[in-house]
Steps between C-alpha positions, in 0.01 A plus 500: 500500500875459507693522175742221415734492202764268369840664493576429135739781431806297602648268243261633239726384223485137611127514555461646152160562348329305777603751766444799275146395416363329808376813680353642182334181376367379835297800600359534851178662381433209267579253779245679717240492221543126450476400863214740572300349215568140595413554867197723445165405654347439157734201457306343792814350652585302184365174639540199272172419317365854553423785258775698674780273383367510145513879517856488631603261222352734240699788646826300493431392142461865405832587661676216316351608169589864554855403595545301179529149643417195292281208609688185590602280208193332354255717694256740336467729799648582838257290705625153580168324550453170679240332716510354849265291708339693780333316784248741652343441843121474500446396860711434807372384837694418816388388845736460797379297797155508342493881484455648150759768411366816338614536135706814557720303741574223249769500230541184292768416246474183291515394137169314507191428708535292817331397822636437848299297748767485770866578566642184347804595293462868590783701655381764749717812530471848647611850406516664838500867597835667449605269216573625148176404327639492145806297591292255702226435244744450211647204683175310451517517119838338443376143477171329414317419822182555697535776758264677739661832597356683801572873471504730801249789470784752522573415134148593390598762241764289324275194522226693316744587221610138467140380502423738215788353300388143566145587396628614161588136433805284445680472168662217308668470161356148475145383551459439875470148633164400638656474846755748631774380735536854636207605716561795730228638724579814700260607773513829690416474868605393847513124543641249745591147399286406202378142502218512244457676166270462203538689175373513144636693205330526162654650187453564131773493237546777242749527213553877462758664270777714648788684338853625534599807301830446318703679236855490373789682336684258267875482553741621237770232507371251763133463418477154655626615839228652719507745788169527684374806692182434696258608768157366596208728428232318698415571862226408748200686356216593735560409865309528828468870580763664719406846624250529217740393224462163326724535192839332534674731253833315506703813434825354630395137443554504211400806301849625588669200337270510198578870462871417508458234233311737267752779561789268415325391181474863391860565596646211304281566198631856484861390543453239225830328575402167661701211359289244684124470462317675783165373622278720714213327677230594748400179676148419608385290797818536706296561812308174463785265411726649233301354211600766250869427554436126486335532160765739369782265599360232268492730195875530445800274557639582845857431383467801268407736784824666609354693794175614654455834674179457698405824674272506800417765756748784445270773630690598813854531627666171593646422842845579356407864435445711191636384165497134602304187422538131574508194278340173603714191455809719474731212591358265234673662201728791418201702372528748786875544459457576130233757578717669760802511270290689247416757768861590570520877531142541618351534846273198463574163660334161487500274806419137576149431626496604869188295576597134444239388752229640271595258220455779245693321226215250475218751542512693174487429128875452466475163675339318207789567262755465779380146560596433138855628553457857374684778690162643594495742791262752653609857569317673786529775760212395725562477874270202515566422864342829608279588202155551650341592164593175323188320378266760646273764347749762621758408235416814303686747281509754784723264700773485233818693436508553124857629512611173660319304231659707224849468647460123521377472140795705379736279697351187345542657157868575560572174678348284227696655214777239460248215513283674242806569287602135506839564660409346838314178571395407856585150615215252491355407837433148625158376398272536799281248667132582536431646842 
């Protein structure tokens, strides 16, 4: 494992106590302990609604308590409990040209039960061999419609993962309508022109509780101005087996970001010099629609949130090399410029998101607050265009570079100091349209 370090010796006087303490207070061994625990097999992949995510939440609560954080104002504990509506599939049947499709080749996504007796009003699409499966299937979820998606057998492995996610149910903050406008049926197989299809989909609706884990450090002189540090602690849970392994540990996605958030909470508690109120939150249900962030965003006035540091997938070196990370939505505010100015005299640099085609700004928990005008950005190092472990059971601790994670956490600590101190305020970003 390569060793990375931030060159903090230069300009030590201007960096002050932040630079003097960052290496001591953000300890690589503790970073390793946190991420190892969160991504261990006994967390069962931290799937929403599973015992594994409850265990992870308990662990994070313990870290917050040990660090000396307080619950959010008005709360009696660190868990931010709320309930969602979960529509769970009970039965799905599809026949194409009169031929019944075996269940393992069917993946259905809809908010309620439905039946198709023909192709009236149904769009027929294909994901052919050689196409990017993830990019292609996401296109079918951007507007409410009925779609039959024929998936080439070459995508069998990724199709099985998606089917497993669909079978865990769809989620809504509001009680689902009796009829869903969005009805997506994906079928794995080789087909010509489809002229006839019948389908039925039966569901049941549950109302299970889920929970963020959130704590805070009250500000000294600007208590009503909030700086949020976040990462999502859920992942995909148990998945179809790959080479005998079925636990999607989510070490990089996003035990690494959750580890960063906890480490920063400890760091700022020990410094005890934050003028603004700092909120540290581990979001739930990011992988199934960002519901933890959606709930959180309604619990505090967005105009009082000065900035959000959302941290996701910092487990490996970025495409820009060691001691680098990128910031999604870099051009939308001067957040990134402020961070970089605070790193003057170090070896670490932040860069604009190099993957605009991936739409990453809208794909993490920062987007909910960003839509409300908050300078809310995600910091990452993931080379997502070539990351073969993303959303697979191979995203394990053994694949990570703990030194890279530690260097990135230290850089975030140093780069956030003027915002935390209340001497710098990022420009607000335009309120975003739902996408």
